[in-house]
C-alpha positions in Angstrom: 149.6 98.2 130.6 151.0 97.8 127.6 148.4 98.0 124.5 148.6 98.0 121.0 146.9 100.0 118.1 144.0 99.1 117.4 143.2 99.5 113.2 140.1 100.7 112.9 138.1 102.9 109.7 142.2 102.9 108.7 142.8 104.9 111.6 144.7 103.7 114.6 143.1 103.5 117.8 143.9 103.3 121.4 142.1 100.5 122.8 142.1 102.6 126.1 139.9 103.0 129.7 139.2 106.4 131.2 142.1 105.8 133.7 144.3 104.9 131.2 143.6 107.6 129.2 144.1 110.1 132.2 147.3 108.8 133.8 149.0 109.0 129.7 147.9 112.7 130.3 149.7 112.9 133.7 152.3 112.5 132.4 152.6 114.3 129.3 152.1 116.9 131.9 154.8 115.5 134.3 157.9 115.5 131.8 156.4 118.7 129.9 155.8 115.8 126.0 153.0 116.8 124.0 149.7 114.7 124.3 147.7 115.6 121.3 144.4 114.0 121.7 141.4 113.1 119.1 138.4 111.8 119.6 136.5 109.1 116.8 132.4 108.8 116.7 130.3 107.7 113.5 130.7 110.8 112.0 134.5 111.5 112.1 134.8 108.2 110.4 132.5 109.0 107.8 134.0 112.6 107.2 137.9 111.8 107.3 136.9 110.2 103.8 136.8 112.6 102.2 138.1 116.1 104.2 142.1 115.2 104.0 142.7 118.1 106.4 141.0 116.5 109.3 141.9 112.9 108.4 146.1 114.1 108.4 144.7 115.9 112.4 144.2 112.6 113.0 146.9 110.5 112.1 148.9 113.0 113.3 147.6 113.0 117.2 149.1 110.4 120.1 145.7 109.7 121.5 142.8 108.5 119.5 140.0 107.2 121.7 136.9 106.6 120.7 134.2 109.4 121.6 131.1 107.4 120.0 129.4 104.0 122.1 129.0 102.6 117.4 132.5 103.2 117.4 132.6 100.9 120.3 130.2 98.0 119.2 132.2 98.2 116.0 135.1 96.9 117.6 133.9 93.9 118.5 131.9 93.2 115.6 135.9 93.8 113.7 137.6 91.5 116.7 139.9 94.4 117.5 138.0 95.5 120.6 137.8 98.9 122.2 137.4 98.5 126.1 135.1 101.3 126.4 133.7 104.7 124.7 135.6 107.7 126.2 133.6 110.6 125.1 135.8 114.0 124.4 133.4 115.6 127.1 133.8 112.9 130.0 137.7 113.3 129.2 137.3 117.2 128.9 135.9 117.1 133.0 138.6 115.0 134.6 141.3 116.3 132.8 139.6 119.7 134.7 139.6 117.6 138.2 142.9 116.6 137.7 144.5 120.4 136.9 142.3 121.0 140.1 143.8 117.7 142.2 147.1 118.9 141.0 146.9 122.6 141.0 147.1 122.7 137.1 146.9 125.4 134.9 144.4 125.4 131.5 144.1 127.5 128.6 140.2 128.1 126.6 139.8 128.9 123.2 136.7 128.7 121.7 132.9 129.0 122.0 131.0 132.5 122.0 132.4 135.6 124.2 128.7 135.3 126.5 129.2 131.2 126.4 133.1 131.5 127.3 132.0 133.5 130.4 129.8 131.3 131.8 131.6 128.2 131.4 134.6 129.9 132.7 132.3 130.6 136.0 131.3 127.4 135.8 134.1 126.3 135.9 135.9 128.3 139.1 133.2 127.0 140.7 133.8 123.6 140.6 137.2 123.2 140.3 138.5 126.7 142.5 142.5 125.2 142.7 142.7 125.3 139.1 144.0 127.8 137.4 142.9 129.2 133.7 146.2 130.6 132.3 144.7 132.0 128.9 140.8 132.2 127.4 139.8 133.4 124.1 136.3 133.6 122.7 136.8 131.2 119.0 134.9 133.9 116.8 138.7 135.6 116.5 139.8 137.0 112.3 142.7 135.3 111.1 145.1 138.0 111.9 144.7 138.2 115.2 145.3 134.0 115.9 149.9 134.5 115.8 148.8 137.2 119.3 146.7 134.4 120.6 149.4 132.1 119.7 151.7 134.0 121.2 149.3 134.5 124.9 149.0 130.9 125.1 152.9 129.7 125.0 153.1 133.2 127.5 150.9 131.6 130.5 152.5 128.6 130.6 149.3 126.5 130.7 149.8 122.2 131.5 146.0 122.2 128.8 145.2 123.6 126.3 141.2 122.7 125.6 140.1 124.1 121.9 136.3 124.4 121.6 136.3 125.5 117.6 135.1 123.6 114.6 136.8 121.7 112.3 138.3 122.9 109.9 138.9 126.2 112.3 140.5 124.4 115.0 143.0 122.4 112.8 144.0 125.2 111.0 145.2 126.8 114.2 146.8 124.1 115.0 148.7 123.1 112.6 149.9 127.0 112.0 150.9 127.4 116.1 150.4 124.3 117.5 154.9 123.4 117.7 155.6 127.0 119.1 152.6 126.8 122.2 154.2 124.2 124.1 151.6 122.8 125.9 151.8 119.1 127.1 148.5 118.5 126.7 145.9 119.8 124.1 142.4 118.4 123.4 139.5 119.7 120.9 136.3 119.0 122.7 134.0 120.1 120.6 130.4 121.7 121.9 131.3 120.6 125.7 132.2 124.6 126.3 128.1 125.2 125.7 127.6 121.6 128.0 129.8 123.0 130.2 128.4 126.4 130.4 124.7 125.8 130.8 123.7 126.2 127.1 123.4 122.6 126.0 122.2 120.0 127.8 123.5 116.3 127.6 121.4 113.4 126.7 120.9 111.3 130.3 123.1 108.7 131.6 121.0 106.1 129.9 120.9 107.7 126.4 124.8 107.1 126.6 125.2 104.3 127.7 123.0 102.7 124.5 124.2 104.7 122.1 121.4 107.2 121.2 122.6 111.0 122.8 122.8 111.6 118.7 118.8 110.9 119.1 118.8 113.4 121.9 120.6 115.4 120.0 118.2 116.0 117.6 115.4 115.8 119.5 116.5 118.9 120.7 117.0 120.3 117.7 114.8 118.7 114.9 115.2 120.7 112.6 119.1 121.0 112.1 120.1 117.9 113.1 117.8 114.8 112.0 119.2 114.3 108.3 123.3 115.4 109.1 122.0 112.0 111.8 120.1 110.3 109.3 123.0 110.4 106.8 125.8 109.4 109.2 124.7 106.5 110.6 123.8 105.2 107.7 127.1 106.0 105.6 128.6 104.2 109.0 126.6 100.8 108.7 127.6 100.6 105.1 131.3 101.6 106.1 131.5 99.0 108.5 129.7 96.2 106.5 132.6 97.0 104.0 135.1 97.1 107.1 133.6 93.6 107.7 134.9 92.2 104.6 137.6 94.4 103.4 139.6 96.0 106.4 140.9 99.8 105.5 144.4 99.9 105.0 146.2 102.8 107.9 145.7 106.1 106.2 148.8 107.8 105.3 149.3 112.3 105.1 148.5 113.6 101.6 151.1 115.8 99.8 150.2 119.4 100.2 147.6 119.1 103.3 147.8 121.5 106.2 149.1 119.1 108.9 150.2 119.3 112.6 154.0 119.2 112.7 156.0 118.7 115.3 158.6 116.8 116.5 158.2 113.5 117.4 158.9 112.6 120.5 160.3 109.0 123.1 157.7 106.9 122.9 155.5 107.0 126.3 155.0 103.8 128.7 152.0 102.5 127.4 151.8 103.9 124.3 152.4 103.0 119.8 153.9 105.8 118.5 152.7 105.2 114.4 154.7 106.6 111.8 
């Protein structure tokens, strides 16, 4: 299935279903071509307008999916529909299952050492046929990054999952991404905490109705209530503006850290943006 990318809020997004996204990653592994995965939710749509590093890193992605249900609903209101939400953590789990089924190898980078260890234990129990070729916690010093990148490159992993916050993740990929040689690169944020059993995910019904943010606020109200109130309000404002005057596609800003890779051939079913 060939799907034209949809321009939404200034970013080109891929109107894919989960199976199609997984298949693109499978193809990338088979051909050893890069598949840098980007995910967009309401918070990122708000933040990328003032964070040029985040914006540039998303522009460089080979596949951008809707991580938030609000983005899917907005796409339908704007007449540029995305078929479904593909949560970053759900794609993470599906790719682990793919690695298990095809005996592939993965590299893990992020979280605290204890959280990472707990997640590795959970992954090995649930996916015994995959190989964890390399793992390292996310609390490393800048001078350690080169050695970590070298070990990721040497391990020959098929997929790299980064459980790191922005902009540390973007800086790492911008600096070392071209040399890693890992086909699938997916930043999964707080998914390490969930797979380690440290954080609970919202029940399926909450996810279906786009209320995962509310479930998170219930778990950490003091820390999160204002963040989500301001972000959601800003997103609704942007949606209203988008309905009146669609945002032109964002372009790289000179002088910003950007994830630079050699441009690859277009994979089946994709549209490369420049």
